C-alpha positions as CSV (number, residue, x, y, z in Angstrom):
1,M,54.2,-11.6,-34.6
2,Y,55.9,-8.5,-33.9
3,R,54.2,-6.0,-31.0
4,M,52.7,-2.6,-32.9
5,V,54.6,0.2,-31.0
6,D,52.5,1.6,-28.9
7,G,52.7,5.3,-26.4
8,A,54.7,2.6,-23.8
9,I,57.2,2.3,-26.8
10,L,57.5,6.1,-28.2
11,R,58.1,6.7,-23.4
12,Q,60.7,4.7,-23.9
13,L,62.2,5.6,-27.0
14,T,61.9,9.4,-25.8
15,D,64.4,8.2,-22.5
16,I,66.2,7.2,-24.9
17,V,67.3,10.0,-27.4
18,G,64.6,12.8,-26.7
19,P,62.2,14.1,-27.4
20,K,63.4,15.8,-30.4
21,A,64.6,12.3,-32.3
22,V,62.0,10.5,-32.0
23,F,59.7,11.3,-35.1
24,S,56.0,9.3,-35.7
25,D,54.5,11.9,-37.6
26,E,53.0,11.1,-41.2
27,E,55.3,14.2,-43.3
28,T,57.5,11.8,-41.2
29,L,56.7,8.4,-42.1
30,T,56.5,9.0,-45.1
31,I,59.6,10.0,-45.7
32,Y,61.1,7.1,-43.8
33,S,59.0,4.8,-46.0
34,K,60.7,4.2,-49.0
35,D,64.7,4.8,-50.1
36,E,65.9,5.7,-54.1
37,T,64.8,2.1,-55.4
38,I,61.4,2.7,-57.1
39,G,58.2,1.5,-56.4
40,I,58.3,0.3,-53.5
41,S,57.7,1.8,-50.3
42,H,56.0,1.2,-46.2
43,K,55.4,3.0,-43.3
44,P,57.8,2.2,-40.0
45,E,55.1,3.3,-37.1
46,V,58.7,5.7,-35.9
47,V,61.8,7.0,-36.7
48,V,64.6,7.2,-34.2
49,K,67.6,9.8,-34.7
50,P,70.3,8.7,-32.0
51,T,73.4,10.4,-31.5
52,T,75.9,7.6,-30.2
53,P,76.6,4.2,-29.7
54,K,75.0,4.2,-26.3
55,E,71.8,5.4,-27.7
56,I,71.8,2.8,-30.5
57,K,72.4,0.1,-27.6
58,E,69.5,0.4,-25.6
59,I,66.6,1.5,-28.7
60,M,67.8,-1.5,-30.3
61,R,68.0,-3.9,-26.9
62,L,64.1,-2.6,-25.9
63,S,63.8,-3.4,-29.9
64,Y,64.7,-7.1,-29.0
65,L,62.9,-7.6,-25.3
66,E,59.7,-6.1,-27.0
67,N,59.7,-8.1,-30.1
68,I,59.4,-5.5,-32.7
69,P,61.1,-4.7,-36.1
70,L,64.2,-2.6,-36.5
71,T,65.4,-0.9,-39.6
72,P,68.5,0.7,-39.6
73,R,69.7,3.9,-42.4
74,G,71.7,5.7,-43.5
75,K,71.1,8.1,-46.1
76,G,68.2,6.2,-47.9
77,T,69.7,6.0,-51.5
78,G,69.9,2.5,-51.6
79,L,68.7,1.0,-54.7
80,S,67.4,-3.0,-53.6
81,G,64.8,-2.0,-50.8
82,G,67.7,-2.5,-48.6
83,A,65.7,0.5,-45.8
84,I,62.2,0.2,-46.2
85,P,60.5,-1.2,-43.1
86,I,58.3,-3.8,-44.4
87,Y,57.3,-4.7,-41.3
88,G,56.6,-1.4,-39.4
89,G,58.2,-1.4,-36.4
90,I,61.4,1.0,-35.5
91,V,63.5,2.8,-38.8
92,L,66.9,3.5,-37.1
93,S,68.8,6.4,-38.8
94,C,71.9,7.0,-38.5
95,E,72.2,10.3,-40.5
96,N,73.6,12.6,-37.5
97,M,76.4,10.7,-36.9
98,E,79.0,11.6,-39.2
99,R,81.9,13.1,-36.3
100,I,85.3,12.0,-38.3
101,I,86.8,10.6,-34.6
102,D,90.7,10.7,-36.3
103,I,92.9,10.4,-39.1
104,D,95.2,8.5,-38.2
105,N,98.1,9.1,-40.9
106,D,101.3,6.8,-38.8
107,N,98.7,4.4,-39.4
108,L,96.9,5.5,-42.8
109,M,93.4,4.7,-41.1
110,V,90.9,7.5,-40.3
111,I,88.0,6.2,-37.9
112,T,84.4,7.7,-38.6
113,E,81.0,8.0,-37.0
114,P,77.8,5.7,-39.9
115,G,76.0,9.0,-41.2
116,I,79.0,10.9,-43.2
117,I,78.7,11.5,-46.3
118,T,81.5,9.8,-48.7
119,G,82.6,12.3,-50.2
120,Q,83.1,14.9,-47.8
121,L,85.4,12.0,-45.7
122,Q,87.0,11.7,-49.4
123,K,87.5,15.4,-49.1
124,T,88.4,15.3,-45.4
125,V,90.9,13.5,-45.8
126,E,92.6,14.4,-50.2
127,A,93.1,17.4,-47.5
128,Q,95.7,16.0,-46.5
129,N,96.7,13.8,-49.6
130,L,94.4,10.7,-48.4
131,F,93.2,8.4,-50.9
132,Y,89.6,6.6,-49.7
133,P,89.0,4.9,-53.9
134,P,85.3,3.1,-53.3
135,D,83.6,5.9,-55.6
136,P,79.4,5.1,-56.0
137,A,77.3,7.5,-57.7
138,S,76.0,8.9,-54.7
139,L,78.9,10.3,-53.6
140,D,77.5,13.2,-52.7
141,S,74.2,12.2,-51.0
142,C,75.2,8.2,-49.5
143,S,76.2,7.2,-46.3
144,I,79.7,5.8,-45.3
145,G,77.9,3.3,-42.6
146,G,74.8,2.5,-45.7
147,N,78.1,1.1,-47.7
148,V,79.6,-0.6,-45.7
149,A,76.3,-2.5,-45.3
150,E,75.7,-3.0,-48.8
151,C,79.6,-3.2,-50.2
152,A,79.1,-0.7,-51.9
153,G,81.5,0.0,-55.2
154,G,81.1,2.5,-57.8
155,S,83.7,3.8,-60.9
156,R,87.1,3.0,-59.4
157,A,86.7,-0.6,-58.4
158,V,88.1,-1.4,-61.8
159,K,91.9,-1.0,-60.6
160,Y,90.9,0.4,-56.6
161,G,88.5,-2.5,-55.2
162,T,85.3,-2.2,-52.9
163,T,84.2,-0.8,-49.5
164,K,85.1,-4.2,-48.1
165,D,89.2,-3.9,-49.6
166,Y,89.6,-1.0,-46.8
167,V,87.1,-1.6,-44.0
168,N,89.6,-2.4,-41.3
169,G,87.8,-2.4,-38.5
170,L,83.5,-1.8,-37.1
171,E,82.0,-0.7,-33.5
172,L,79.2,-2.9,-34.2
173,I,75.5,-3.1,-32.1
174,L,74.2,-6.7,-32.0
175,P,70.1,-7.2,-32.6
176,S,70.3,-8.6,-28.5
177,G,71.9,-4.7,-27.5
178,V,75.4,-6.3,-26.9
179,M,78.4,-4.3,-28.6
180,I,81.0,-5.8,-29.5
181,S,84.0,-4.6,-32.3
182,T,86.3,-6.2,-34.2
183,G,89.4,-6.3,-36.3
184,G,91.3,-2.8,-35.3
185,K,93.9,-0.6,-37.4
186,V,96.3,-3.1,-38.2
187,V,96.8,-4.1,-41.3
188,K,97.1,-8.0,-40.7
189,D,94.5,-9.3,-38.6
190,V,93.7,-14.1,-39.2
191,T,92.7,-13.4,-35.8
192,G,89.4,-16.8,-35.2
193,Y,86.7,-15.6,-38.0
194,N,86.4,-12.5,-40.2
195,L,84.0,-10.4,-38.3
196,T,84.6,-7.5,-40.0
197,Q,84.5,-8.6,-43.6
198,L,81.0,-10.8,-42.4
199,I,79.2,-8.3,-41.3
200,T,81.0,-5.8,-44.8
201,G,78.0,-6.3,-47.4
202,S,75.3,-7.7,-44.9
203,E,72.9,-5.0,-45.6
204,G,71.9,-3.9,-42.7
205,T,70.7,-7.8,-41.9
206,L,73.3,-8.8,-38.8
207,A,73.7,-5.8,-36.7
208,I,74.2,-1.9,-36.4
209,I,76.8,-0.4,-37.4
210,T,78.6,2.8,-34.8
211,Q,82.5,3.4,-35.7
212,I,84.2,2.3,-38.6
213,I,88.0,2.4,-39.2
214,L,88.8,2.6,-43.1
215,R,92.2,1.7,-44.4
216,L,93.4,5.0,-46.3
217,I,96.0,4.4,-49.5
218,P,98.4,7.4,-50.5
219,L,96.5,10.2,-53.0
220,P,97.2,9.7,-56.4
221,R,99.1,13.1,-57.7
222,L,98.4,12.9,-61.7
223,R,95.0,12.3,-63.3
224,K,94.0,11.4,-66.9
225,D,90.2,11.2,-68.4
226,M,89.0,10.7,-71.9
227,L,86.1,10.7,-73.2
228,I,85.8,8.2,-76.7
229,P,82.5,7.9,-78.3
230,F,81.9,5.3,-80.4
231,N,79.4,4.2,-83.4
232,S,78.5,1.3,-81.5
233,I,78.6,-0.2,-77.9
234,E,79.5,-3.4,-79.8
235,Q,82.4,-1.9,-80.3
236,A,82.9,0.1,-76.7
237,A,82.4,-3.2,-75.0
238,Q,85.3,-5.0,-77.4
239,T,87.4,-2.0,-76.7
240,V,87.2,-2.3,-73.4
241,S,87.7,-6.2,-72.8
242,D,90.7,-5.3,-75.0
243,I,91.9,-2.8,-72.5
244,I,92.0,-5.2,-70.2
245,R,93.7,-7.6,-71.9
246,S,96.4,-5.2,-72.8
247,Q,97.7,-5.1,-68.6
248,I,96.6,-1.5,-68.4
249,V,94.3,-1.6,-65.5
250,P,92.4,2.5,-66.2
251,T,91.7,3.7,-63.1
252,A,87.5,3.3,-64.3
253,I,86.3,2.3,-68.0
254,E,82.5,3.5,-67.9
255,I,79.9,2.6,-70.8
256,M,76.9,5.0,-71.6
257,E,74.8,3.3,-74.8
258,K,73.2,6.2,-76.6
259,N,70.1,6.3,-74.3
260,S,71.6,7.3,-71.2
261,F,73.8,9.3,-73.0
262,E,70.0,10.9,-74.1
263,L,68.5,11.5,-70.4
264,A,72.0,12.3,-69.6
265,E,71.5,16.1,-71.7
266,L,67.6,16.2,-70.4
267,F,68.3,15.6,-67.3
268,T,71.4,18.2,-67.1
269,K,70.0,20.8,-69.4
270,R,73.6,20.7,-71.1
271,T,74.4,19.3,-74.5
272,L,77.2,16.8,-74.0
273,P,80.1,15.9,-76.5
274,F,79.7,13.5,-79.4
275,R,75.9,13.4,-78.2
276,D,75.0,11.3,-82.3
277,A,77.6,8.8,-81.2
278,S,75.5,5.7,-79.8
279,A,78.0,4.9,-77.8
280,H,81.0,6.0,-75.4
281,L,83.8,4.9,-73.3
282,L,84.9,7.8,-69.4
283,V,88.3,5.8,-68.7
284,T,90.7,7.5,-66.2
285,L,94.2,7.2,-65.8
286,D,96.0,8.1,-62.7
287,G,99.2,8.0,-61.3
288,N,102.7,9.6,-58.9
289,Q,105.0,9.2,-63.1
290,E,103.8,11.8,-65.6
291,E,106.2,10.4,-68.1
292,A,104.5,6.7,-66.7
293,L,100.5,7.9,-67.2
294,D,101.3,9.3,-71.2
295,E,102.2,6.6,-71.6
296,E,99.4,4.7,-70.7
297,Q,97.0,6.8,-72.4
298,T,98.6,6.5,-75.9
299,R,97.7,3.0,-75.7
300,V,95.4,3.1,-74.9
301,G,94.4,5.8,-77.0
302,E,95.2,3.3,-79.5
303,I,93.3,0.6,-78.4
304,C,90.9,2.5,-79.5
305,E,91.2,4.0,-82.3
306,R,91.9,0.1,-83.6
307,N,88.2,-0.5,-82.2
308,G,86.8,2.5,-84.6
309,A,86.6,5.4,-81.9
310,I,85.2,8.3,-83.7
311,D,87.3,10.9,-82.1
312,I,89.2,10.7,-78.4
313,L,88.4,13.7,-75.7
314,I,91.1,14.5,-72.9
315,A,90.0,16.6,-70.4
316,S,92.6,19.9,-70.3
317,S,90.5,21.2,-66.1
318,R,88.7,20.3,-63.4
319,T,86.0,21.9,-64.7
320,M,86.1,19.2,-68.2
321,R,86.6,15.9,-66.5
322,E,83.4,17.6,-64.2
323,R,81.0,17.5,-67.1
324,M,83.0,15.0,-68.8
325,W,81.2,13.0,-65.5
326,E,78.0,14.4,-65.3
327,G,75.9,12.9,-66.9
328,R,77.0,9.0,-66.1
329,K,76.8,9.7,-62.4
330,C,73.5,11.6,-63.0
331,L,71.5,8.3,-64.8
332,F,69.8,6.9,-61.4
333,E,68.3,9.9,-60.2
334,A,67.7,11.2,-63.7
335,A,65.3,8.5,-63.8
336,N,63.2,8.5,-61.3
337,L,63.1,12.3,-61.2
338,M,61.8,12.4,-65.2
339,G,58.8,9.8,-63.7
340,K,59.6,6.8,-65.6
341,M,58.3,3.8,-64.0
342,Y,61.4,0.8,-64.3
343,K,63.2,-1.5,-63.2
344,P,66.0,-1.9,-62.7
345,F,69.5,-4.6,-62.4
346,D,73.1,-4.5,-60.9
347,V,74.6,-7.3,-62.9
348,V,78.2,-8.1,-63.5
349,V,80.0,-11.1,-65.7
350,P,83.7,-11.7,-65.7
351,R,84.6,-8.4,-68.0
352,S,85.9,-10.1,-70.7
353,L,82.5,-11.0,-71.2
354,I,80.8,-7.6,-71.4
355,P,80.8,-7.6,-74.4
356,S,78.0,-11.2,-74.4
357,L,76.5,-10.1,-72.0
358,I,75.2,-6.5,-73.3
359,K,74.8,-8.3,-77.4
360,K,72.1,-10.3,-75.1
361,I,70.7,-6.9,-73.4
362,Y,69.7,-5.6,-76.9
363,E,68.7,-9.2,-77.6
364,I,66.3,-10.2,-75.0
365,S,65.1,-5.9,-75.2
366,E,64.1,-6.8,-79.3
367,K,62.6,-10.5,-78.3
368,Y,60.5,-8.2,-75.8
369,K,59.8,-4.9,-77.5
370,I,60.9,-2.6,-74.6
371,K,62.9,0.0,-74.4
372,A,66.2,-1.7,-72.5
373,M,68.9,1.4,-70.7
374,C,72.1,-0.2,-70.6
375,F,75.6,2.4,-68.9
376,G,77.9,1.5,-66.2
377,H,81.3,-0.1,-64.8
378,A,82.2,-2.2,-67.4
379,G,86.1,-2.3,-66.9
380,D,85.0,-4.4,-63.4
381,G,82.0,-6.2,-65.4
382,N,79.3,-4.6,-63.3
383,V,76.6,-3.0,-66.3
384,H,73.5,-1.3,-65.2
385,V,70.4,-2.3,-67.3
386,L,67.2,0.4,-66.7
387,I,63.8,-1.8,-68.4
388,F,61.4,0.7,-69.3
389,Q,57.3,0.1,-68.8
390,G,56.8,2.5,-71.5
391,E,53.3,1.5,-73.4
392,I,53.2,-1.8,-71.1
393,P,50.0,-1.2,-68.9
394,N,49.6,-1.4,-65.3
395,D,47.8,-5.0,-66.3
396,E,50.6,-6.3,-67.8
397,W,53.8,-5.2,-66.9
398,G,54.7,-7.1,-63.0
399,N,54.7,-10.5,-65.2
400,K,55.9,-9.1,-68.3
401,I,58.9,-7.9,-65.9
402,E,59.3,-10.8,-64.7
403,I,59.4,-13.1,-67.3
404,I,62.0,-10.4,-68.6
405,E,64.4,-10.6,-65.5
406,R,63.5,-13.8,-64.7
407,E,66.1,-13.8,-68.8
408,L,68.3,-11.6,-68.3
409,Y,69.6,-13.5,-64.9
410,K,69.9,-16.9,-66.4
411,S,71.8,-16.0,-69.2
412,T,73.7,-13.8,-66.3
413,I,74.5,-16.9,-64.4
414,N,75.6,-19.2,-68.3
415,L,78.3,-16.4,-68.1
416,G,79.3,-17.0,-64.7
417,G,77.8,-13.7,-63.4
418,K,75.9,-12.5,-60.3
419,I,72.3,-11.1,-60.3
420,T,73.9,-8.3,-58.1
421,A,77.6,-6.1,-59.0
422,E,77.0,-3.8,-55.7
423,H,73.5,-2.4,-54.6
424,G,72.2,-5.5,-53.5
425,V,70.2,-8.1,-52.6
426,G,67.8,-7.0,-50.2
427,L,63.2,-6.6,-51.4
428,L,64.5,-6.4,-54.8
429,R,66.4,-9.0,-56.1
430,K,65.2,-11.2,-52.9
431,P,62.7,-13.6,-55.3
432,F,65.9,-14.8,-57.4
433,L,68.2,-16.0,-55.1
434,S,68.3,-19.0,-55.2
435,M,69.2,-18.5,-59.6
436,N,72.5,-17.8,-57.9
437,L,72.7,-19.0,-54.4
438,D,72.2,-23.8,-53.7
439,S,69.7,-23.5,-52.0
440,Q,72.3,-25.9,-49.5
441,Q,74.1,-22.0,-50.0
442,I,71.2,-20.1,-48.8
443,E,70.1,-22.0,-45.8
444,L,74.0,-21.2,-44.5
445,L,72.6,-18.0,-44.8
446,K,70.2,-18.6,-42.5
447,G,71.8,-20.3,-40.3
448,L,73.9,-16.7,-40.2
449,K,70.8,-15.2,-39.6
450,K,69.5,-17.6,-36.7
451,V,73.0,-16.6,-34.5
452,F,73.3,-13.3,-34.9
453,D,69.5,-12.3,-34.9
454,P,67.9,-15.3,-33.5
455,K,64.4,-13.6,-33.1
456,N,64.5,-11.7,-36.2
457,I,64.2,-8.6,-36.2
458,L,66.8,-6.5,-37.5
459,N,65.8,-6.0,-41.1
460,P,63.6,-9.2,-41.7
461,G,62.5,-9.8,-44.8
462,K,65.8,-8.8,-46.6
463,I,67.8,-10.7,-48.8
464,F,65.3,-14.3,-47.8
465,D,62.8,-14.9,-45.4
466,L,62.9,-17.6,-42.4
């Protein structure tokens, strides 16, 4: 079906980007054979690291003409297998395209290349009292281009939304090698279909992003962080629903149960506060009016106490705040480095139904006698679940986890939820897409893919098969 990368193709790639940006050695191919998704890998035949849109255009054109599969890649922090080149071919890494081109204070916009680390972008605009809110847990290692491709979320989505709410324009290379620009610095734009939003969250299957225009907002002056322990996960989950029902919209409401807290302690080598509690909430409030923020903090505290909170710890310094959040943000990395085989889930339900979802997760855990770990963005209904293999033999694990996965997804869908909130379908959830989308919807998606990529060379095999 696809042409292999041979000496002639390697020479043409070298002519485009130079010999120092083309890699075909085993060590590099192994590194780029995987992302952060545990248990899945496939080597490309070559890795190319362009630094300009013109180079990407020429590489994409070569790939199109020669029918070579091409997988775009940011920093490789994805959790759905989206950057794994399952058909070999070319991995095109945008990691060296990391310039901020312009910070426009007049229009509250930033223009950036796709390879910059998201946390670095945030710090740069914050130095000018501007704010880019989306904050995935991999903030200090993921790229903004990857965030746009996945429509990344993060803890602040409960108040500020996800990546799609800030993407104002894109410069793109289509699979044919044609360059187009969508959107711009305008606040309003209904000129035709919204291609900017179509590409955002398309998982690198429709076009390669070479430049991004992001909307910024003024940086909030004040922030308060609270760590609240509970005697049960049910109490913590109910507290989340009660906070939202009270019409308080915190910047973040994160939930962690005891297993995840213990894993965080092992990884960080720190004793975390209230370590004996069964569950914890992390709540952040921000704003510009101190009196209003104090009132919100008081109301949140009262709701927590009514639901049986053991205590309420309020961060008194930046260092204390960072330590409170350290345990939450490290969990996927911790699970990977601990060498434990697990299956990750990224389910989402209407946030009022978080208590019902968590109850169902633990019912499934008990039914199949497996260890499940829950944590995540409870304030927006998004719960991350890790189901560990534990003592299950390898020859039984595959069948058992598929049964568990289908049951968990069915329960999520019955609550009005979706099988992925922010990590994407990629490879990992491709077999389960039809549980959430009917055949007509999937055919529409396939039709869009064929319009953009009639030869199916750009990140093939992701989301669905053609």
